N, C-alpha and C positions, 0 to 999 in steps of 0.2 A: 514570625521572623524575629530574631534577636537583633536589636540595635543598640548602639551606645550613644546616648544623647549628647550632643554638642551644646554650645551656649545658644541662648536665645538672642538673635541678632536684630537687625534693623527692623523697626516698627513692629508689624504684627506677623512676621514670618519666622518660623522656626527652622533652624539649620540643623539637620539631623545627620550625625555621622554614621555611616554604615560600614560594617566590617567587609573587607574585600571578598571574603569567602562566602558572604550571603548574597552577593549580587551576581548578575549575569557576567559571563566571560567577556562580553563585548563592552562592558562599563569602562574598563581601563582605557580602551581605545577612544571612545566618544566622549569621556568626561570633559566637561568644560567646553564642548563644541557649541557654538552659537549660531553659526551660519547656516542658512537654509540651502539645501541641495537643489540646484536648478533642474528643471524637467529634462533638458537635453543631456545634462551630465548623468542624471539617473538613468536615462534611457541607454547611454553608451555603456555604463557599468552593467546594467542588466543584460544587454546583449553579450557582453564579455562573459558574464557568468553563464549564460545560456550556452555559449560556444563551448565552454569547458566542462560544464556539469551535465547538461541535459543529454548529450550524446551517450556518455557513459551509463547514465541512469537508464536510458531507453534500451541500450543494447543488453545490460544486465537483466532488466526486467523481462526482455524478450527471450533471453537464454534460460532464465528461471522458468518461464512458462513452457518453453520448448522441452526442457529436461522433465518438467512435470508430466507433460502429455505424451512422452515417449512410451509410457506404459500402455496407453491405448493403441498407439501406433505399432508397438512391438507385438501386441496381441494378434494382429492380423498378419504379422510377418513371421509367425511361427513360435513365438515364445510360450504361449499357452500350451501348445502341443509338446515342446521340447522340455519344459519343466513340469509337465503333467498337472497342470492347474485345473481344478474344478471352476465352475462359474462362481461359486461363493468364495473360493480362495482368491480368485482374480479381484473380486469386489473388495476383499479384505486388504489387498495390496494398495488399492486406492485409499482406504481408510488408514493404513499404516503410515503413510506420509504425514497425515495430519495428527496422528498420535504423537509422533516425534515433534512436530511443530508445536502443539499445544503444551507438551510437557516442558519445553524449553523456551516457551515465548516470554515468560517473566524474567528468566535468567538472561535471555538474549537482550532484552530491553535494558535491564540494569547494566549489562556489559557495555551497551551502546552509550550509556550515560557515563560510565566510569572510564572507558578507553576511547582513543581517537576513533571516530566513526569510520572513516575511510579505511583505516588499517584493519579494524575489526571485521568489516564487511569482506575485505579481500581474503583474510584468513579463512572465513567461512565458505567463500567461493572455491578456495583451493581444496578444502576437505570434501565439499560436495562433488567436485570434479572427480576425485578419487572414488567416492561412493558410487558415482554414476558409472564409472569405468568397471567397477566391481560387479555391476549387473550382468555383464557379458560372461562372467565366470560362474554365475549362480546355476544350480542344477535342480533346485526344488523350491517349494513354497517358503520354507523356514529361512533359507538364505535370502531369497528376494525380500521377505518381510523386514529382516534386519537392515539391508541396504536402503530400502524405501523409508524406514523410520530415520535412518541417519541423514537421508536427503532432506527430510522435513525438519530435522534439528537445524541444519545449516541454513536452509532457505528461510527459516523463521526470522532471520536477521534483516532480510532485504526490505520488505515493505515497511517494517517499523523504522529501519534506518533511513529509508527514503522520506518518510513523514517527518523525521527529525531534521534531515538535511534540507527538505523544502521549507520548513519553518525558519531555518537559520538564514538561508540565502534569498528568500522571496517574501514579499509582503503578503498579507492575508488575501487581498484581492487578485494577486498574481498566481497564488497557489492552485487555484482551480484549473487554469489552463495547463500548468506544469504537470499536475497529477494526471490530467487527461493525456498529455504527450506520452508519458512512459506507460500509461495504461492501454494506449492504443497498440502497444507491442503485443498485447494478448492476441489480438487478431492477426498481426504480422507473423507472430510465432507459429500460429496454426497453419498459415499459408506455407511458411518455410518447412514446417514439419511434414506437411503433405508432400512437398517436392523431394525432401530428403528420404521420406519413406518410399516414394516412388522410385527414386534412384537406387536405394539400397535393395529394393525388391529384384533388381536386375543383376545384383552381385552374386556370382556363383563361385564360392570357394569351398573346398572340401574341409570339413571340421569346423567351419565357422559360418554360422547362418546369418541371413539378412538382419534379423532383430539384434544380433550381437554386434554387427557392424553399426547399426543405428546408435547403439549405446557408446561405442568407442568414438564415433564421429562427434557426437554431442559432448562427450566428456572432454575431448581435445579442445573444442571451441571454448568450453567452460574454463579449462586450465589456462589458456591464453588470456582470457579476460581477467582471471584472478591476478595475473602478473601486471596487466595494464592497470587494474584498480589500485594496486599497491603503490605505483609510482605516480599515477596521474590524478586520482580522486582526492579532493581536498577534504580535511577533517572539519573545518569550519570557516567562515569568512575572516576570522581573526588571523588565520594562518595560511589562507589560500595562496599557493605559489604563483598563480597567474595574475593576482592583483598586487599592484604597487602599494606601499604602506598608506599613501593618502587615499587610494581607491578602497581600501578595506574600511577605513573610517567612513568614507562616504556611502559604502554599501551598507553599513550598519546604521546610518543616520536617517534612513527612510522610516516613515511612520509605519509601525507594525503592532505595537502594544503586546507582543508576545515574547520579545527578547531573542537571544541566540541559544545559549546553553549555560548550565550550572553543573559542575562536576560532583557537587555534594548532594547526597540523597536526603530529602527533607520529609520526615515522618508525617508531619501535619499536612503536607500536600498529597501524600499517599492516602491518607484518611479522607481528605476532601474529594479526591478522585473516585474513591470507592463509595461515597455517600452522595455523589452528585447524580441525580436522576437521569440526566442526559447521557452520562456514560453508559448506563444500562439500556437506555433506549437505543442508542447507536449500536450497542453490543447485540441486542436482540435483532435489530435490522440487519447487521452483518451476518448473523447466523442464518436468518431466513432468506436472504438474498443469495447465500452461497449453497443452499441445498440443491437448487437447480444446476449448480456448477458441476455436478457429478456427470452432467452431459458431455463434458470435455472427454473423460475417459471412456464413456459409453458410445460416443459419436460414431466411431468406426464400426463397432459391433452392431449398432442400430441400423446403420446404412446397409450393412451386409444382410441383415434380416429382412430389409425391404426387397432384396433380390439383386442388388448390385454385386458385381464381382470385385475382387481385391484391387485390380487396377483402377476401376471406376471409383471405388471407395476412397482410395488414397487421394485422388484428384478432387473428388467432391468434398473432402474434408477441408479443402482450402476455402470453400464458399462461406462457412460460418466465420472464418477469419476476416474476410472482406466485410461481412455484415457488422461485425464487432468494431472494425476500424471506423466505419461510417457512423455507426450509432454513438460510439464514445466521442468522436470528433464533434458531431453535431450537437451532442448533449453539453459538452464543456464549452463549446462556442456559444451556445444559447445562454447558459448559465453565466458566462463571463460578461456578456454584453446586455443581459437583462438583470439589473440589480435585484437582489433578494428573491431569486426565482428558483433556487436549487431544488426545493421540495416539489414544485409544480413540474419542472423539467424532468426530474427523476421519475415522477409518477406517470408521465405521458408514455414512457417506453414499456410500461407493463401492459398496455392495451394490446399491441401486437403479440406480446408474449402470451397473453391469455388466449388470443385467437389461435395461435400455433398449437397450444395445448388441446383446444377443442377439435382442431382439424385432425390431429394425430389420433385422438380417441374416437371420433365419430365417423370419419371416412372409411369406406370399404378397404379392406386389406389389398385389394387389387389395384387401387388408385395410387400408383407409386409416385406420380407427380404431386398430387395433393399432400400425401404423407411427408414427402421431401420438403415441400414448402412449409408444412406445419413444423417440421423438425428445425428448419432454418429460422422461422419466426420466433420459436421458443427462446432463442438466444438474444432477443432484443433487450431485455431488461438489464443487461450487464452495466449500462451507465449509471444506474441508481447506486450501486456499491461504489463505483468510481467517484461519483459526486459526494457520496456520504464520507469517503476518506478525506477529501480536501475540505469538506465542510467541518468535519471533527477537528481537523488540524487548525482550522481558523477560529474555532470557538472555544479553544482550550489554551490556557496560559499558565505558566509556571513549569519549569523543566521537569521536575519530578512528577508533577501531575500529568504532563504530557506523556511521559514514559509509562506511568502506571495505566493511564487512560488507553494509550495505544495498545499495550499489552493485553488489557481486558477486552477490548474490541476485537483485536486480531485473534485472541483465544476463542472468542465467540465465532469468528469467521471459520476457525478450524473445526469447531464442533459442528457447524452446518455443513462444512465440506466433508467431514469425516462420516457424518450420518448419511449424506447423499448417496454414496456409492452402495451402501448396504440395502438400499431400497430395490435395486435391480436383481431381484432373486430369480432363479431359474424358473420357478413355478408360475412366474408372472409373464413369461414369454409366450408368444411373440408380441402381443399387443402392449404389455407393460402398463395396464390401466392404473394399477395402484401407484407406482412412482410418478406417473403423469398427473394423477389426481393431486398428489402431495405438492407437485411443482405448481399446479394451478392455485392451490390454497396459499402458497408462499406468494404468488403473484398478486393476490388480493390483499394479504395482510401488509406487505411492504409499503405500498402507497399510503395506507392508513397510518403507518408508523412515521413516515416522512412528514405528514401533516400534523401529527401529534408533537413531534420534535419542533417543528416550526412555531406551532402555537405557544409552547413553553418559552421559547427564545423571544418571541414577540412580547410576551408578557413580562419577561424579565427586563427587556430594554425599556419598556414603558415605566416600570418601577424605578429604574435608574434615572430616566429622564425626569421624573417627578420629584426626585430627591433633592435636586439643586444644591448638592454639596460641593463646595469649592475648596480644594486642597490648598491650605496656606503654607504647608511645609515644603522646604527645599531640602534635597538630600545631597550629601557630599561624601566623597571618599578621598583618602590620601594618595597623592601621586608623587613619586620622586622624579624631579626634573633632570635634565642632562648634566647640570652642574651639581647634582647631589642634594639639592634642597627638597624638603617635604612641603608640599602645598596641598590645600584643600580645594577640590574642584567639584563643581555641581554635576550631577547626572540626572537623566530623565527618569521618570517613573517606570517606564517600560523596561528599564535595565535593572530594576530592583528584584527580578525573578519573582514577581507577584503572580498569584493565580488569577484566573478571570473573575473569581468571586471576590478576592481581596482588592483588586483594582476596580473601583467603582467608576472609573473613567472608561473602562472597557465596554464596548458595545458588540453585541453578537451579530455576526453576518447571517443573513437568512437565505 
């Protein structure tokens, strides 16, 4: 970070002048602030942020998941027959989404840094609503492949945008619960999808099939949300329309050590992100956690193979949604209330997942109840990825480093999600032993990765505790007062846009 040094001032402190372009966008607002925010005031502002930010984030994430799993629902509503898809072509459509996602993940993250976050997300929602509606007009595999890719391109901005917004508005300890809140929409979306599919199955119109109605209905919901996001979703705490000027300052004044944002791309932070071992460990974890996510699109087809009819399948598809709501809620609740427990909590949920894999593979094919129970248990490990997202956001500082780290980890998530659907080949049916074995191996490797990440962060914290380095420098920026005077005001270290490696006061949450 380039700085221009000011004079050495009183006693042993160095006052270092920092260029405004180098610091966090929140620095101008909080510079010179010396008062401590009272707990009741912090709680009031936090609740206000929750009321205006979390509902939109939850609804959007739910719509994103709903749109993603329409492929599996549409398959049993007649799409596979109408568009003449083979089993392998259907699986490639699941992969096509993630091809678009991964190809544009780095550009999406860079755009989220360069442009207002809320506006950029709303533009992407608008385009993906159009892409979703176009599904209904598709007649073959090639056309569906293109619109599925476009869907992935647009939806690649959502999770990355949410991680950035979460680090702007919430402290590191608050982010775990908030990521959990919008992640629970994964389960709610499955339930809603089941009911919408059940309803569209009863729509009988000439020339327009139930699967086409499913696409049009979900596209309409997405389009409405795009409009709401444009007008209601804030770009950052420094400009949030629902916060008064003094509340914006107070929202930024809480201890976080990760800052808000910086619109300038810093090459040195990019290099640090790509050479930081924890970036790649989180990336590997994201990839392996999401290979089993291919069950989302396969869910309905597997249930049909168990012998359930289409009506029963659409309703049974709601059950995994309920399970995921409960598992994600309990996981983030435990992680938020038991300090430094993210790795342990995430690892616990792989136990029932492994049990589910064993049941599906070992029980007789005639035991529909046992096979169904195994199928449902296999979805239990979802909280591990949810916890890893909030954990990653809490242990990464420096806005460019966050952007590059998020892009890397979410690209790895895409790789795992793209590979997953390709496992479910026609020759493996009906037992699908090969894909289930791969899922079982992922369920063993992921807890091990969680513990490795934790051990590395524990070691780094111990190193920093032993350093006993006291920062005697104070940092100042120039501010123009209301009467036009230029004054130098002090800013806290967390608003210098330092990375977690550069800021030795930074301690990793476990």
